[in-house]
C-alpha positions, 0 to 999 in steps of 0.5 A: 322174648319168649324164644329167648327164655325158652332156649335159655331154660334148656341151657340152664337146665343141662348142667342140672339135669346131667348131674342129677341123672348121675345122682339117680344112679347113685341114689337107686344104689343106696348112696347119697352123695353131698359131694356132687358139688364139689365134683362140679366145681372141680370138673368145671376148672380142670375142664376150662385149664385142659382146654385153655392150655391144649387149645382142645374142646375134646381134651378139655371135656376129658379133664373135666370127667377125669376130675369129677371122677377123681372126686367120686373115686375118694368119695367111694373109698370112704363111704363105700369101702370104709363106711364113712358117713355119707354126708360128713364125707360128701361135704368135706369133698365139697370143701376140698374142691372149693380150696383145690380149684381156689389154689389151682386158679390163682397159682395159674391165673394170678391172684387177681383172678384174671378171667381166662377165656376159651373157644366155646362148644360150638352150636349145631343147628339141626337142619331144617328143624332149627328153622321151625318158628319158635320151636326150632331155635328152642329145641333144634339149636344147641351144642351137643352136650345139650342134646346129649343130656335130654337124649340121655333121659329115656336111655337111662330110665329104661336102664334103671326101670327095664334091664337087669342091670337096673334091677341089680342097681335098685336092689343094692339101694333097696336091700343090699344084703338080700342082693349080696345073699343072691350073689350081687356084689353090692361094693361093685355096683355102687362103685360103678353108679359113683363113677358113672355118676363122676362121668355125667357130673364132670360134663356138668362142671364141663359145660359150664365152663366150656359152653356157658360162661367160656371162662372160670370164677371161683365157685362157679358151680354156685349150688347147682350140685345141691339143686341137682340132689333136690331135683332127683327128690323132686322128680321122685327117682324117676328119669323123666320126672328128674327131667321135668324138675331140672327144667323147672329149675332152669326156667327159674334161672333163665327168668332171673336173669330176664328180670334183671335185665328189666332194670327194676329197682329190686335188688338183684340179689333177690333174683339171684335167690329166686332158683333156690327159693323155689328149690326150698319151696317144691321140696316143701311141697313134694319132698315128703311125698316121695318114696326113696330107696329103702337103704338110702344112705345107709352104709353097708357092710358085708357080714 
C-alpha cells in the first residue's frame, strides 16, 4: 500500500513539476504566465491526437510540445512585444485552449466524446535498482518522462543560479531597464524563457495523455497548470523548492485516489477538492513569505 502510494506520488507530481520548472524560468525573467493551464491542455490534446493518428509516441510528444509552444508564442507576442496585461492575456489563452481542444475533440471523435486510446509510454526499470525493496519500485520503475523531469531539477537549478545565462535571466526579472542599459536584450530573454517553458509545459500535457490516462477527456489538465503556478511561489523561486512542493501536491493527488478507493461514505467530491484545498492552505502559510523577482508581472517597454 505504501509502495503504491509513493510511486503514485512521483507519477502525479511529474506533470506539475515539468510545468512549474518552465514557469520558474518565465517568472525569473519577469513574466507571469497564467496561460500555462491552456498550454498544458493544448499540449495534452495534440500529443494524443498526433500519437493516435501516427502510431508514434515520439510524434505524439512532438505534437504536444509544438502545440504548447504555439500558445506561448502567442502569449509572448502579446505581453512582451505589445505589453498587454499578463493576467488578462493568460486568462484569454486558457479560455481559447479549452475551446480549441473541445472543438477539435468533438470534430475528430464525435459529439458523444468517445474515448480514443493509445499505447502508453513504456516504463523503463533501471536494472537491479528497480529490485531494491520499497525504494526500487518507487524511484526506479517509471517511464522516461519521470526520470527526465526529476533529473531536470538540478540542471535547471544550476542553470539559473550558477551560469551567465541564469544571471541574464534573473537580471531581466529584477531590473529590466538596468539589464537593457548593460546591453542585454530583455525582449529576447523573455521570449527564450517562454519558448523553453512551452517545451516543458507541452511535455507535461503529453504526460497526462500518453503516460497517465492514455486517452483524452475535455479539460484533462484539471487545474494542474494553476497548481504549477502556486508551486513556484511555495518553492520560493528555487528549483529544489519547486521540486519539493510538486511532490507535496503529487502526494495530495495520490492520497485523494487512495481515499476514494477505500469506499467511505464521504462524498468523493471532497476528495477531489483535496489537492486544491491544500494549494490554498500552503499559499496562505508560505506565499507571503517568499520574495518574488522585483519586476515580476510588470510590462517592460524599451525607452
